[in-house]
C-alpha positions as CSV (number, residue, x, y, z in Angstrom):
1,X,112.8,122.5,183.4
2,X,113.7,119.1,181.9
3,X,116.7,117.6,183.7
4,X,119.1,116.7,181.0
5,X,120.7,113.2,180.9
6,X,124.3,113.4,179.7
7,X,126.8,110.7,178.8
8,X,130.5,111.6,179.0
9,X,133.2,109.1,177.8
10,X,136.7,109.3,179.0
11,X,135.4,110.9,182.2
12,X,138.1,109.7,184.7
13,X,140.8,112.3,184.1
14,X,141.7,115.6,182.6
15,X,139.0,117.3,180.4
16,X,136.5,114.5,180.9
17,X,136.7,114.7,184.7
18,X,136.3,118.5,184.6
19,X,133.3,118.2,182.3
20,X,131.7,115.6,184.5
21,X,132.1,117.9,187.6
22,X,130.6,120.9,185.7
23,X,127.6,118.9,184.4
24,X,126.9,117.5,187.9
25,X,127.1,121.1,189.3
26,X,124.4,122.1,186.8
27,X,122.1,119.4,188.0
28,X,122.4,117.1,185.0
29,X,122.0,113.4,185.3
30,X,125.5,112.2,184.3
31,X,126.6,108.8,183.1
32,X,130.4,108.7,183.1
33,X,132.6,106.1,181.6
34,X,136.3,105.3,181.8
35,X,138.7,102.5,182.7
36,X,140.2,103.8,186.0
37,X,138.3,102.1,188.9
38,X,139.6,104.5,191.5
39,X,138.5,107.6,189.5
40,X,135.1,105.9,188.7
41,X,134.5,105.5,192.4
42,X,135.3,109.2,193.0
43,X,132.8,110.1,190.2
44,X,130.2,107.9,191.8
45,X,130.7,109.6,195.2
46,X,130.2,113.0,193.4
47,X,126.8,111.8,192.1
48,X,127.6,110.4,188.6
49,X,126.4,107.0,187.3
50,X,129.9,105.6,186.8
51,X,130.3,102.7,184.3
52,X,133.6,101.0,183.6
53,X,134.1,100.5,179.8
54,X,137.1,100.0,177.6
55,X,135.9,101.5,174.3
56,X,138.6,99.6,172.3
57,X,136.3,96.6,172.5
58,X,133.0,96.5,170.7
59,X,131.6,94.1,173.2
60,X,132.1,96.6,176.0
61,X,130.6,99.4,174.0
62,X,127.5,97.2,173.6
63,X,127.4,96.5,177.4
64,X,127.6,100.2,178.0
65,X,124.8,101.0,175.7
66,X,122.6,98.4,177.5
67,X,123.1,100.3,180.8
68,X,122.1,103.7,179.4
69,X,118.7,105.4,179.5
70,X,117.3,107.7,176.8
71,X,119.9,110.5,176.5
72,X,119.7,114.2,175.8
73,X,123.4,114.7,175.3
74,X,126.4,112.4,174.4
75,X,129.8,113.9,174.9
76,X,132.3,111.7,173.0
77,X,135.5,112.6,174.7
78,X,137.7,109.5,175.1
79,X,140.8,109.7,173.1
80,X,144.5,108.7,173.0
81,X,147.6,110.2,171.4
82,X,151.2,109.1,171.0
83,X,153.4,111.9,169.5
84,X,155.9,110.0,167.5
85,X,156.9,109.6,163.9
86,X,154.9,106.8,162.2
87,X,158.1,104.8,161.5
88,X,158.9,104.8,165.3
89,X,155.4,103.7,166.4
90,X,154.6,100.1,167.1
91,X,151.8,98.6,165.1
92,X,149.9,98.1,168.3
93,X,150.1,101.8,169.1
94,X,148.7,102.7,165.7
95,X,145.9,100.3,166.2
96,X,145.1,101.7,169.6
97,X,144.8,105.3,168.3
98,X,142.6,104.2,165.4
99,X,140.4,102.0,167.7
100,X,139.9,104.7,170.4
101,X,139.9,107.9,168.3
102,X,138.0,106.7,165.2
103,X,136.2,103.4,165.5
104,X,134.9,103.8,169.1
105,X,133.2,107.2,168.4
106,X,131.6,105.9,165.2
107,X,130.4,102.7,166.9
108,X,129.0,104.8,169.8
109,X,127.3,107.3,167.5
110,X,125.7,104.4,165.6
111,X,124.2,102.9,168.7
112,X,123.5,106.0,170.7
113,X,121.4,107.6,168.0
114,X,118.7,105.1,169.0
115,X,118.9,106.3,172.6
116,X,118.4,110.0,171.7
117,X,115.3,112.1,172.2
118,X,115.8,115.3,170.2
119,X,119.3,114.9,171.3
120,X,122.8,116.4,170.9
121,X,126.1,114.8,170.1
122,X,129.3,116.7,171.2
123,X,132.5,115.3,169.8
124,X,135.8,116.3,171.3
125,X,138.1,116.4,168.3
126,X,141.3,118.5,168.0
127,X,143.0,121.2,165.9
128,X,145.1,118.3,164.7
129,X,142.0,117.3,162.8
130,X,142.5,120.4,160.7
131,X,146.3,121.0,160.7
132,X,148.7,118.1,160.9
133,X,152.2,118.5,162.4
134,X,155.4,116.6,162.7
135,X,155.4,113.5,165.1
136,X,151.6,113.5,165.0
137,X,150.9,112.1,161.6
138,X,148.9,109.1,162.9
139,X,147.2,111.1,165.6
140,X,146.2,113.8,163.1
141,X,145.0,111.1,160.7
142,X,142.6,109.8,163.4
143,X,141.3,113.4,164.1
144,X,140.9,114.2,160.4
145,X,138.9,111.0,160.1
146,X,136.6,111.9,163.0
147,X,136.2,115.4,161.8
148,X,135.0,114.1,158.4
149,X,132.6,111.8,160.3
150,X,131.2,114.6,162.4
151,X,130.3,116.6,159.3
152,X,128.7,113.7,157.5
153,X,126.9,112.4,160.6
154,X,125.4,115.9,161.2
155,X,123.5,115.6,157.9
156,X,122.4,112.1,158.6
157,X,120.7,112.8,162.0
158,X,119.4,116.3,161.2
159,X,116.0,114.9,160.1
160,X,115.6,113.4,163.6
161,X,116.2,116.8,165.3
162,X,119.6,115.6,166.6
163,X,122.2,118.2,166.8
164,X,126.0,117.6,166.3
165,X,128.8,119.8,167.7
166,X,132.5,119.4,166.9
167,X,134.9,120.8,169.5
168,X,138.4,121.6,168.2
169,X,140.8,122.5,171.0
170,X,144.5,123.1,170.7
171,X,146.8,121.4,173.2
172,X,145.3,121.0,176.7
173,X,147.4,120.8,179.8
174,X,146.1,117.4,180.9
175,X,147.5,113.9,181.6
176,X,146.6,113.1,178.0
177,X,149.3,115.5,176.8
178,X,151.8,114.1,179.4
179,X,151.3,110.6,178.1
180,X,151.3,111.6,174.4
181,X,154.5,113.6,174.8
182,X,156.5,111.5,177.2
183,X,159.8,113.5,176.7
184,X,158.0,116.8,177.4
185,X,159.7,118.7,174.5
186,X,156.4,119.6,172.8
187,X,154.8,120.8,176.0
188,X,157.8,123.0,176.7
189,X,157.7,124.5,173.2
190,X,154.0,125.5,173.5
191,X,153.8,126.2,177.2
192,X,152.4,129.7,176.6
193,X,149.7,128.4,174.3
194,X,148.3,125.6,176.5
195,X,144.7,125.5,177.3
196,X,143.5,124.5,180.8
197,X,140.9,121.8,181.2
198,X,138.6,124.3,182.9
199,X,138.7,126.6,179.8
200,X,137.7,123.8,177.4
201,X,135.2,122.2,179.8
202,X,133.4,125.5,180.2
203,X,133.1,126.0,176.5
204,X,131.9,122.4,176.0
205,X,129.2,122.6,178.7
206,X,128.0,125.9,177.4
207,X,127.1,124.3,174.1
208,X,124.7,121.9,175.9
209,X,122.3,124.8,176.5
210,X,123.3,126.7,173.3
211,X,124.2,124.1,170.6
212,X,126.5,125.4,167.8
213,X,128.0,123.7,164.8
214,X,131.6,123.9,166.0
215,X,133.9,125.5,168.6
216,X,137.6,126.4,168.0
217,X,139.7,126.8,171.1
218,X,141.4,129.2,171.3
219,X,139.4,131.2,168.8
220,X,142.4,132.2,166.8
221,X,142.8,128.5,165.9
222,X,139.8,128.8,163.7
223,X,141.6,131.5,161.7
224,X,144.8,129.4,161.6
225,X,143.1,126.3,160.2
226,X,141.4,128.4,157.5
227,X,144.8,130.1,156.6
228,X,146.4,126.6,156.5
229,X,143.8,125.5,153.9
230,X,144.7,128.5,151.8
231,X,148.4,128.7,152.3
232,X,149.8,125.6,153.9
233,X,153.5,126.3,153.1
234,X,153.2,129.7,154.8
235,X,151.7,128.2,158.0
236,X,154.2,125.4,158.1
237,X,157.1,127.8,157.7
238,X,156.1,130.2,160.4
239,X,154.3,127.8,162.7
240,X,156.9,125.1,162.7
241,X,158.9,126.3,165.6
242,X,155.8,126.0,167.8
243,X,154.1,122.9,166.5
244,X,156.9,120.8,165.0
245,X,157.9,118.5,167.8
246,X,161.6,117.6,167.9
């Protein structure tokens, strides 16, 4: 069997780290990127090709691309969130979310398409890309943007036999959530609904062998987002106590 070559961005913690470990266990050739030097060394010791890259900078994206071989799969996972009302965010924080969550995936997709061989893009988006909530207006805006890009990009690369999968998880119990929700109030409110990194990583890696259009995690979230499109007031009224951060 062909040994798949996989790129994973944001691989140094949380979901990215778990996906990297799973891909290595399956025998894939893994190129893992991130900013944390210690974690990159750990990934290298596990067998990954670890490359430091700060995806906020186009120059570093270009340097990353130059170090990659022809890819079978690109898992675009790196992201950042700050759960705060827009009027309480610094301009720099807004810029950072847009740079990492929107511009970097698009710049990567543009460049990586040329390094694909009947390949497969997997974008880690969020349920926030379908249903926006209080104190996540900017974060949700970035995820709505990348969700739109995923759908359009899928059409653009289909003639080249490149597949595109969107992954839409609910909140995951990772360092990402801890940084996004520094006060911990949101995490406390949804403690019973949190996904584990292992749950999401298993679902993502499964799509490498069996590509699908999109994955909602948990599955009920797919129904919730469809209901929201039909009856937004109803969803906001009854779901507010879980998803409206104080």
